[in-house]
C-alpha positions in Angstrom: 0.0 0.0 0.0 1.3 3.4 -0.9 2.0 5.6 2.1 0.8 9.2 2.2 3.8 11.3 3.2 3.1 14.3 5.4 4.0 17.8 4.4 6.9 19.3 6.4 6.0 22.4 8.2 8.2 23.6 11.0 11.9 23.9 10.4 14.3 26.1 12.3 17.0 27.3 9.9 20.5 28.4 10.7 21.9 31.9 10.6 25.6 32.4 9.9 26.4 36.0 10.3 29.8 36.7 8.7 30.8 40.3 9.0 31.0 42.7 12.0 30.3 39.7 14.2 32.2 36.9 15.7 31.5 33.5 17.2 32.8 34.2 20.7 31.6 31.2 22.7 32.4 27.5 22.4 30.1 25.3 20.5 29.3 27.8 17.8 26.9 29.8 20.0 26.3 33.3 18.5 27.4 36.3 20.5 28.4 39.6 19.0 31.6 41.6 19.3 33.5 44.2 17.4 35.7 41.5 15.7 35.2 40.5 12.1 34.3 36.9 11.5 36.2 34.9 8.9 34.6 33.2 5.9 35.2 29.9 7.6 33.2 31.0 10.7 30.2 31.6 8.4 30.2 28.0 7.1 29.7 26.5 10.6 26.3 25.7 12.1 25.5 28.2 14.9 22.6 27.7 17.1 20.1 29.7 19.0 20.7 31.3 22.4 17.6 33.2 23.3 18.5 34.0 26.9 22.2 34.8 26.4 23.5 32.3 28.9 26.0 30.7 26.5 24.1 27.4 26.2 22.2 26.5 23.1 18.4 26.6 23.1 15.9 24.8 20.7 12.4 25.7 19.5 9.9 23.0 18.7 6.4 23.3 17.2 3.1 22.1 18.5 1.4 23.7 15.6 -1.8 21.6 15.9 -2.2 22.2 19.6 -5.5 23.5 21.0 -5.2 26.9 22.6 -8.1 28.1 24.8 -10.3 25.4 23.3 -9.4 26.4 19.7 -8.3 23.5 17.5 -4.9 23.8 15.8 -4.4 27.4 16.9 -0.8 26.3 17.6 2.0 26.8 20.0 5.8 27.1 20.0 7.8 25.5 22.8 11.3 26.8 23.5 13.5 24.4 25.6 16.4 26.2 27.2 19.7 24.5 27.4 21.3 23.8 30.8 24.4 22.0 31.9 22.2 18.9 32.2 20.6 19.3 28.8 17.0 20.2 28.0 13.8 19.2 29.8 10.4 20.7 30.5 11.7 22.4 33.6 13.2 25.4 31.8 11.0 26.4 28.9 8.7 29.0 27.3 5.4 27.8 25.8 4.0 30.5 23.5 0.8 31.0 21.5 -0.9 34.0 20.0 -2.8 34.3 23.3 0.5 34.9 25.1 0.8 38.5 26.2 2.8 40.5 23.7 2.6 38.0 20.8 1.1 39.7 17.8 -2.4 38.5 16.8 -5.0 36.3 18.6 -5.2 32.6 18.7 -7.8 31.3 16.3 -8.8 27.8 15.2 -6.6 26.5 12.4 -4.0 29.3 12.5 -1.2 26.8 13.0 1.0 29.2 14.9 4.5 27.7 14.7 4.2 26.4 11.1 7.7 27.6 10.4 10.4 29.2 12.5 13.8 30.9 12.0 16.2 32.5 14.5 18.7 35.3 14.5 19.5 38.4 16.5 17.3 40.6 14.3 17.5 43.7 16.6 21.2 43.4 17.4 20.9 43.3 21.2 23.0 40.2 21.7 20.0 37.8 22.2 18.7 35.6 19.5 15.1 36.3 18.4 12.6 33.9 16.9 10.6 34.5 13.7 7.3 32.4 13.8 4.8 32.0 11.1 1.1 31.0 11.3 0.6 30.1 7.6 -3.1 29.5 7.9 -3.9 32.8 9.7 -7.2 34.4 8.6 -7.5 38.1 8.3 -11.1 39.3 7.7 -12.3 37.5 4.6 -8.8 36.5 3.6 -8.7 32.8 4.4 -5.2 31.4 4.7 -3.7 34.9 4.5 -0.9 33.8 6.8 0.9 35.7 9.5 4.4 36.3 10.6 5.9 37.6 13.9 9.3 38.1 15.4 9.6 37.4 19.1 12.4 39.1 21.0 15.1 37.3 23.0 16.0 38.6 26.5 17.8 37.6 29.7 14.6 35.7 30.4 14.5 34.1 27.0 11.4 34.5 24.8 8.7 36.2 26.9 6.2 36.8 24.1 7.2 40.4 23.3 7.4 40.8 19.6 6.4 42.6 16.4 4.3 41.5 13.4 5.8 41.5 9.8 2.9 42.5 7.5 2.2 40.8 4.2 3.1 43.2 1.4 0.5 41.6 -0.8 -2.5 41.5 1.6 -5.8 39.9 0.7 -4.1 37.4 -1.6 -4.8 34.2 0.3 -1.1 33.4 -0.1 0.0 31.7 3.1 2.3 34.5 4.0 5.3 33.2 6.0 4.8 29.6 5.1 8.6 29.4 4.6 11.2 31.6 6.3 14.9 31.6 6.7 17.4 34.0 8.4 20.8 35.0 7.2 23.2 37.9 6.4 22.6 37.8 2.6 24.5 41.0 1.8 27.3 40.6 4.4 26.6 43.9 6.3 26.6 42.2 9.7 22.9 42.6 10.2 20.4 39.8 10.2 18.1 39.5 7.2 14.9 37.6 6.9 13.7 35.7 3.7 9.9 35.1 3.6 8.1 32.8 1.2 4.4 32.3 0.5 2.3 30.2 -1.9 3.7 31.9 -5.0 7.3 31.5 -6.1 8.1 35.1 -4.9 10.4 35.4 -1.9 10.6 38.6 0.0 13.9 39.5 1.6 14.0 42.1 4.5 17.5 43.4 4.9 19.1 45.4 7.7 17.6 43.9 10.8 14.2 44.2 12.4 13.3 46.5 15.2 10.3 47.2 17.4 8.7 49.1 14.5 8.8 45.9 12.4 10.0 45.7 8.8 8.6 49.1 7.8 11.2 51.1 6.0 13.7 48.2 5.6 15.3 47.4 2.3 12.9 44.9 1.0 13.7 43.0 -2.3 11.8 40.3 -4.1 13.3 37.3 -5.8 11.5 34.8 -8.0 13.4 31.5 -8.4 12.3 29.3 -11.3 10.0 27.1 -9.3 6.4 26.1 -9.6 3.6 28.1 -7.9 -0.1 27.8 -7.7 -2.1 24.5 -7.7 -0.8 22.0 -5.3 2.7 23.3 -5.3 2.0 26.4 -3.2 5.4 27.9 -3.8 8.7 26.9 -2.1 8.6 23.9 0.2 11.5 25.1 2.3 14.1 27.8 2.5 17.6 27.1 4.0 20.3 29.7 4.6 24.1 29.1 4.8 27.4 30.2 3.3 28.2 27.8 0.5 30.9 29.6 -1.4 32.8 30.8 1.7 32.6 34.6 0.8 31.2 35.6 4.2 27.7 36.2 2.8 24.7 33.9 3.4 23.4 32.0 0.4 19.9 30.6 0.1 18.7 27.1 -1.0 15.1 27.0 -2.2 13.3 23.6 -2.3 10.4 23.6 -4.8 9.0 21.9 -7.8 9.7 22.1 -11.6 7.1 23.0 -14.1 8.3 21.1 -17.2 6.5 17.8 -16.6 3.0 16.7 -15.5 4.6 15.1 -12.4 6.2 18.4 -11.1 9.3 16.7 -9.8 11.0 18.2 -6.8 13.8 20.6 -7.8 16.1 22.8 -5.7 18.0 26.0 -6.4 21.1 27.7 -5.0 20.7 31.5 -4.9 24.0 33.2 -3.9 24.3 36.2 -1.6 26.0 39.3 -2.8 26.8 42.8 -1.6 23.4 43.7 -3.0 21.6 40.8 -1.4 20.4 37.5 -3.1 21.0 37.3 -6.8 18.4 35.1 -8.4 19.9 35.6 -11.9 22.8 33.5 -10.7 20.7 30.7 -9.4 21.9 27.2 -10.0 19.8 24.0 -10.0 20.6 21.4 -7.4 19.9 17.7 -6.7 16.4 17.2 -5.1 15.3 17.1 -1.5 12.6 18.6 0.6 14.4 19.2 3.9 17.8 20.8 3.6 20.7 21.7 5.9 23.9 23.6 5.2 27.2 23.2 7.1 30.9 22.5 6.5 31.1 18.7 6.6 34.7 18.4 5.4 36.0 21.5 7.1 37.3 23.2 4.0 35.8 26.6 4.6 32.7 26.1 2.3 29.2 25.2 3.4 27.9 21.8 2.1 24.3 21.3 1.1 22.5 18.2 2.4 18.9 17.5 1.2 16.6 14.6 1.9 14.8 13.1 -1.1 12.8 10.7 1.1 10.5 9.3 -1.6 10.8 6.0 -3.5 12.4 5.8 -6.9 9.2 4.8 -8.7 5.7 6.2 -8.6 2.7 3.9 -8.2 2.3 3.7 -12.0 5.9 2.6 -12.4 7.3 5.9 -13.6 11.0 6.4 -12.6 11.5 9.4 -10.3 14.7 11.4 -11.1 17.6 11.4 -8.7 15.9 9.1 -6.1 16.3 5.7 -4.6 14.3 2.9 -3.1 13.4 3.9 0.4 14.8 7.4 0.1 18.1 9.1 -0.5 20.1 12.0 0.8 22.0 14.2 -1.6 25.1 15.9 -0.4 26.5 18.7 -2.6 29.8 20.0 -1.4 30.5 23.7 -1.5 33.4 25.5 -3.2 34.5 29.1 -4.0 32.3 29.0 -7.1 29.3 27.6 -5.2 27.8 24.1 -5.3 30.3 21.5 -6.7 30.1 17.7 -6.8 27.2 15.7 -5.3 27.2 12.4 -3.5 24.1 10.3 -2.8 23.7 8.3 0.4 21.1 5.6 0.9 20.7 2.8 3.5 22.6 0.6 1.2 25.7 2.9 1.2 28.7 1.5 3.0 27.9 0.7 6.6 24.9 2.9 6.9 22.6 1.1 9.3 19.6 -0.7 7.9 18.8 -1.4 4.2 16.9 0.4 1.5 13.2 -0.8 1.6 10.2 0.6 0.0 8.6 3.6 1.8 11.2 3.9 4.6 11.5 7.6 4.0 15.2 7.8 4.6 16.0 11.5 4.5 12.6 12.6 5.8 14.4 14.8 8.2 18.1 15.7 8.8 20.3 18.2 10.5 24.0 19.0 10.9 26.2 19.7 14.0 29.6 18.9 15.4 29.0 16.0 17.8 32.7 15.3 18.7 34.2 18.7 18.4 36.6 17.8 15.6 35.7 20.7 13.4 33.7 18.5 10.9 30.0 18.9 10.8 28.2 15.5 11.5 24.9 14.5 10.0 21.7 13.0 11.5 19.2 11.5 9.0 15.8 10.1 9.9 13.9 7.3 8.3 10.6 8.2 9.9 8.6 5.4 8.3 11.1 2.6 9.0 9.5 -0.7 10.0 11.4 -2.5 12.8 10.8 -5.9 14.3 7.4 -6.2 12.6 6.3 -2.7 13.9 5.1 -0.5 11.0 6.3 3.1 10.7 8.0 3.2 14.1 10.9 5.2 12.8 14.7 5.3 13.2 17.5 7.9 13.0 21.0 7.4 11.7 24.1 9.4 12.7 27.0 9.8 10.2 30.2 11.6 11.0 32.0 14.2 9.0 35.6 14.0 7.9 38.2 15.6 5.5 36.7 13.3 2.8 33.1 14.3 3.6 30.5 12.1 5.2 31.9 8.9 6.5 29.6 6.0 5.6 32.3 3.3 6.4 32.9 3.6 10.1 31.5 5.1 13.2 27.9 5.1 12.0 25.1 4.9 14.6 21.4 4.2 14.6 18.8 4.9 17.3 15.2 3.8 17.6 12.9 3.6 20.6 13.9 -0.1 20.9 17.6 0.9 21.3 18.6 0.2 24.9 18.6 3.4 26.9 16.3 5.3 24.5 13.0 6.2 26.3 9.9 4.5 25.0 9.5 1.5 22.8 8.8 0.8 19.1 5.2 1.3 18.4 3.1 1.5 15.3 3.1 5.0 13.7 5.4 6.6 16.2 7.4 8.0 13.3 10.5 8.5 15.4 12.4 11.1 13.5 9.7 13.4 12.3 12.0 16.2 13.5 15.7 16.1 14.2 18.1 18.6 15.7 21.9 18.6 16.4 22.5 21.3 18.9 24.8 21.8 22.0 22.2 22.1 24.7 24.4 21.3 27.7 27.2 23.8 27.0 30.0 21.4 26.6 30.8 22.5 23.0 29.5 19.3 21.4 26.2 18.9 19.6 23.6 16.7 21.2 20.7 14.9 19.4 17.1 15.8 19.8 14.4 13.7 18.0 10.7 14.4 17.6 8.1 11.7 17.2 4.3 11.5 16.7 3.9 9.4 19.8 0.7 8.2 21.3 -1.5 8.8 18.3 -0.4 12.4 17.7 0.5 13.8 21.2 4.1 14.0 20.1 7.3 14.0 22.2 11.0 15.1 22.0 13.8 12.7 22.9 17.1 14.1 24.2 20.2 12.0 23.5 23.5 13.7 24.6 26.9 13.6 23.1 29.6 12.1 25.4 32.3 14.1 23.6 33.0 11.6 20.9 29.6 10.2 19.9 25.8 10.3 20.7 25.0 8.2 23.7 21.9 7.1 25.6 23.4 7.9 29.0 21.4 10.8 30.4 18.7 10.5 27.8 15.2 11.6 28.5 11.8 12.2 26.8 10.0 15.5 27.0 6.2 14.9 26.8 3.5 17.5 26.0 2.6 17.6 29.7 6.2 18.6 30.5 6.0 21.3 27.9 2.7 22.9 28.8 1.0 21.5 25.7 -2.6 20.2 25.8 -3.1 16.6 24.5 -6.6 17.5 23.3 -6.7 16.5 19.6 -3.3 15.8 18.0 -0.9 18.6 19.0 2.0 16.8 17.4 4.5 18.4 19.8 8.0 18.1 18.2 6.6 16.1 15.4 6.0 18.6 12.6 3.3 16.4 11.0 0.9 16.9 8.1 -1.3 19.8 7.3 
C-alpha cells in the first residue's frame, strides 16, 4: 500500500552572520563583538541562544495544539539549554494568546508552522521568527501571519512585532517558509519570507520594534512552480556555500516542465546587494535541507533529503531518487555548489537497508558531535519498520571527515527499541519526524534531539546527549506534552511537525 507522506511544516533554519560579528563562545553559539568573522566562521552551524547564557536553546512546534479550546491554533515550545541538557523544567510555551505576541489565537491558524532564528535587533540575544501560515484576516482565508519574538535575559517572553504581508488579501499563506541569514554581508540579520507563490521577500538590515517598515525589501523569484498543489517553495535554507562571508539561500520547490512536477532545488547566492536570483543554479532534489561544513574546507555543504521511492505507483521512474529514500550531499566551493554524493541505507555501513517507503532522508540536521571541526549528520527514516512494527521510525548518525560524510565507520542508529532510549517501538510513532543537532548542555559538542508523533499524535521530544565523541543514551530523557505545557486534546504533534 502506498504511504501518504506528510508535508513538512516547522523547520528552524540556521543563521551564519559573517561580517562585523564573531562567534565568541564555544560550541558555535552566537554572541556579538567588534571583531570580524572569517569566511570559515560563516560556514559553521551556529545555534540559538535566546537568553544569552551561553548554552544553546531549541524551539519545537506544537502547531496543531489546542489553545483556549481552539483546535490547531498552535504553540511554539522553547526548551532552554542547561548544563544537564533540556527538559520541560526550563522552557517557554508561547501562543498567540501569550501577552505581547502579535495576533490572537484562532482555530486553524497553526502558529509555529515555520520558525527561524537570528539576532534581528542586534541586542545580543537571538530572536525567533514564527509564522502562522493559515492565519485568517477578515475574509482573507489562509492569508498567513508572521511575527518576530524578542530574546532577552529571560529568553522568549512573548514580546514581539508583526511583519505584515506586502500583498495582503491574496490568500497566499504569508510566511509559510522563512529563513534567516546575512545575505548582503553587512553584519545585520536579514529575513527571507516565502508564500504560496514563487516570490520570496527579503527584508535586509535587521528588524526593530517598528517591524520591517522602511527596511530594504527586495523580491526574488526562483524558477519554481507556484499555484495549484505546489504552493510555492517547500523550504528555505540559509548558509554560506561559497565561503565569501555572505549567506546564500537554497530554495526547495518543484519544476514545471512535466506533468509530475518533480522536486527541484535552487542555490541562490548572496552578494553585496543581497540575493542574486539571476545567478541561481539547479541542485539535486530534496525537501528538507541543511547547510554546514562537513569536510572543514571553509565552504558550506548542502544536504537534502529526497525521502521518496524511486518509482511512482504507476511505475514511472522518479529522477535522482532511490528505493526507500536518498540523501544528496552537494559540497561547497569558491564557485558555489560542486560535486554531489548520494547516500542511501545501502551505502557503506549505513545502518539498515533500502526498503520501500522507509522515508530515509525525511528529516536531517548538521552539528559537530565530537568537536573535531567537521559537521556531522543525522538522518531520519521516519517510516522505518522495525521488528514487525510498522512506521515506528529510526534515526542514523553519520560523522564528517576531511573526505566528507563517512559511511564506512562510526555510524550509529537509534530507535525507541535501542537500549537506553526512552519508550518502545510502536506503530506509527514516526520516530524522527524532526531532528536537531545542537549543543544544549554547554560542553561544546552537539547533542541529538528527536521528535516523534507518539501516542497517536500527542508527540514528544527525545534528548540523546553527546559524550564528547559520539551520541549516547546515557542521560537521555523524553519530554512529553505535559512537560512542555501543551494540551493533548486532539493531536498537538509536539515536536513532530506532521501533516497539514
